[in-house]
C-alpha positions in Angstrom: -29.4 -245.5 103.9 -27.1 -244.8 100.9 -25.7 -247.6 99.1 -22.2 -248.0 98.7 -19.7 -250.0 96.8 -16.2 -250.3 96.5 -14.9 -251.0 93.2 -11.4 -252.5 92.3 -10.6 -250.2 89.6 -9.9 -247.6 92.6 -7.1 -249.6 93.4 -5.5 -250.1 89.8 -3.1 -247.2 90.0 -1.2 -248.1 93.0 -1.7 -251.9 92.5 -0.2 -251.9 89.4 2.7 -250.4 90.6 3.1 -252.3 93.6 3.0 -255.6 91.8 5.3 -254.7 89.1 7.8 -253.2 91.5 7.5 -256.5 93.9 7.6 -259.0 90.9 10.7 -257.2 89.5 12.5 -257.2 92.8 12.3 -260.6 93.5 13.0 -262.0 89.8 15.9 -259.5 89.4 17.5 -259.9 92.6 17.0 -263.6 92.8 18.2 -263.9 89.3 21.4 -261.7 90.1 22.0 -264.0 92.8 21.8 -267.1 91.1 24.0 -266.0 88.3 26.6 -264.9 90.7 26.3 -267.9 92.8 26.9 -270.1 89.8 30.2 -268.1 89.0 31.1 -269.8 92.3 31.3 -266.5 94.4 31.8 -266.5 98.0 29.2 -264.9 100.3 30.5 -261.6 100.8 30.8 -261.0 97.0 27.2 -262.5 96.7 25.8 -260.1 99.3 27.2 -257.1 98.1 26.0 -257.9 94.5 22.6 -258.5 95.7 22.6 -255.1 98.2 23.9 -253.3 95.0 21.1 -254.6 92.8 18.4 -253.8 95.4 19.5 -250.3 95.6 20.0 -249.8 91.8 16.6 -251.7 91.0 14.6 -249.6 93.7 15.9 -246.2 92.1 15.3 -247.4 88.6 11.8 -248.3 89.4 11.3 -245.4 90.9 12.6 -243.2 88.1 11.3 -245.1 85.5 7.4 -245.5 86.9 7.8 -241.4 87.7 8.7 -240.6 84.3 6.2 -243.1 82.5 3.4 -241.7 84.7 4.4 -238.1 84.5 4.4 -238.3 80.4 0.8 -239.7 80.8 -0.2 -237.0 83.2 1.2 -234.3 80.9 -0.8 -235.6 78.0 -4.1 -235.4 80.2 -3.1 -232.0 81.1 -2.6 -231.3 77.4 -5.9 -232.7 76.3 -7.9 -230.8 79.3 -6.1 -227.4 78.2 -7.4 -227.9 74.7 -10.8 -229.0 76.0 -11.2 -225.8 78.0 -10.4 -223.9 75.0 -12.9 -225.1 73.0 -15.4 -224.9 75.5 -14.7 -221.2 75.8 -14.6 -220.4 71.6 -16.8 -223.2 70.5 -19.5 -224.1 73.1 -22.2 -225.0 70.8 -20.2 -227.5 68.9 -18.9 -229.1 72.1 -22.5 -229.4 73.4 -23.4 -231.0 70.2 -20.4 -233.3 70.7 -21.6 -234.4 74.2 -25.1 -235.0 72.8 -23.7 -237.4 69.9 -21.7 -239.3 72.5 -24.8 -239.8 74.8 -26.8 -240.5 71.7 -24.0 -243.3 70.5 -24.3 -245.0 74.1 -28.3 -245.7 73.4 -29.6 -242.7 74.5 -32.6 -241.0 72.8 -31.8 -237.6 71.3 -34.3 -235.6 73.5 -33.1 -237.0 76.7 -29.3 -236.8 75.4 -29.9 -233.1 74.8 -31.3 -232.7 78.6 -28.5 -234.3 80.1 -25.7 -232.8 78.0 -27.3 -229.2 78.9 -27.6 -229.9 82.7 -23.8 -231.5 82.7 -22.5 -228.7 80.7 -24.2 -226.1 83.4 -22.9 -228.0 86.3 -19.1 -228.3 85.3 -18.9 -228.7 81.3 -15.0 -229.4 81.5 -15.5 -232.5 83.7 -18.1 -233.6 81.6 -16.2 -233.6 78.4 -13.0 -235.1 80.5 -15.0 -238.0 81.8 -17.4 -238.7 78.7 -14.9 -237.5 75.8 -11.6 -238.1 77.0 -12.2 -241.1 79.4 -10.4 -238.9 82.2 -12.0 -239.5 85.7 -10.7 -239.3 89.2 -10.5 -243.1 89.1 -7.9 -243.0 86.3 -6.2 -240.2 87.0 -2.3 -240.6 87.0 -0.4 -239.7 90.3 3.5 -240.0 89.5 4.7 -239.6 93.0 2.4 -242.1 94.4 3.5 -244.7 91.6 7.1 -243.9 92.0 7.2 -244.4 95.6 4.9 -247.6 95.3 7.3 -248.9 92.7 10.6 -248.3 94.9 9.0 -249.6 98.1 7.6 -252.6 96.4 10.8 -253.3 94.8 12.9 -253.3 97.9 10.2 -255.4 99.8 10.2 -258.1 97.1 14.0 -257.8 96.6 14.9 -258.2 100.3 13.4 -261.8 100.4 16.0 -263.6 98.2 18.5 -261.5 99.6 17.6 -262.9 103.0 17.4 -266.2 101.7 21.1 -265.9 100.3 22.3 -264.4 103.7 21.0 -267.6 105.8 21.2 -270.5 103.4 24.4 -272.6 103.4 26.4 -271.8 100.1 26.2 -275.5 98.7 22.3 -275.4 98.8 22.2 -271.8 97.7 21.3 -272.2 94.0 18.1 -274.9 94.9 17.2 -272.9 97.9 17.0 -269.5 96.2 15.1 -271.0 93.2 12.4 -272.7 95.3 11.8 -270.0 97.7 11.9 -267.1 94.8 9.2 -269.2 93.0 7.3 -269.6 96.0 7.5 -265.8 96.6 6.4 -264.9 93.2 3.3 -267.5 93.3 2.1 -265.9 96.6 2.6 -262.4 95.0 0.7 -263.5 92.1 -2.0 -264.8 94.4 -2.4 -261.9 96.3 -2.3 -259.6 93.4 -5.3 -261.7 91.6 -7.1 -261.7 94.9 -6.9 -258.1 95.1 -7.9 -257.4 91.5 -10.4 -259.9 91.4 -8.6 -262.1 88.9 -8.2 -265.7 88.4 -5.8 -267.1 91.3 -4.0 -269.9 89.6 -3.7 -268.4 86.3 -2.0 -265.2 87.8 0.3 -267.5 90.0 1.6 -269.6 87.2 2.1 -266.6 84.7 4.5 -265.0 87.5 6.4 -268.2 88.3 6.9 -269.3 84.8 8.4 -266.0 83.9 10.4 -265.9 87.1 11.8 -269.5 86.5 12.9 -268.4 82.9 14.7 -265.6 84.2 16.7 -267.5 86.9 17.5 -270.3 84.5 18.9 -268.1 82.0 21.1 -266.2 84.6 22.2 -269.3 86.3 23.5 -270.3 82.6 25.2 -267.1 82.3 27.0 -267.3 85.4 28.0 -271.0 85.1 29.4 -270.4 81.8 31.3 -267.2 82.5 32.5 -268.3 85.9 33.6 -271.3 84.4 35.8 -269.3 81.7 36.9 -266.9 84.3 
């Protein structure tokens, strides 16, 4: 039977976008709500600000991710187009370049020549894309997928503190939002670390620390400007 392996690198594209979106959704929405609550706003104003923040944040994440990944895709396409031209105009030079890559990886020249010749005969562009440019199906960028994952994950993460703001008593809102948001961030960091095979406690502490810092700063802004107003 064929031996099949599942590698975590195949999930890195959507995992990065999903974790970034959910983390940003929790941090930005909870920080926004804490800042508004620290300014002594009532629940209707608080929820309005939260909902607006969820919509604006999700669209911003989608647009930013799409533009960023599209730029990377454009660069990959440009490199592939250049490589395709060089394979047409300078095939001998490109073959020698491929041989040099394999020799640099520790393969003897005779074997490197055989490998390069066979791969070139099979699919020269794919061989150069993978071994010279580092472009493979695993790392190929997908702008729409990344944008949708970012927007959906941001909304999912942002809805958690928004729900807490809806059900929590106003007198306890700052404490409740802070504690639950840190719990949400810690859980997100643990899940992401487990999925990606990284140390769980390190990832959990990292996201919780930056989340706590963001909430503390916005709480201070809300308290200062709320008092001034």
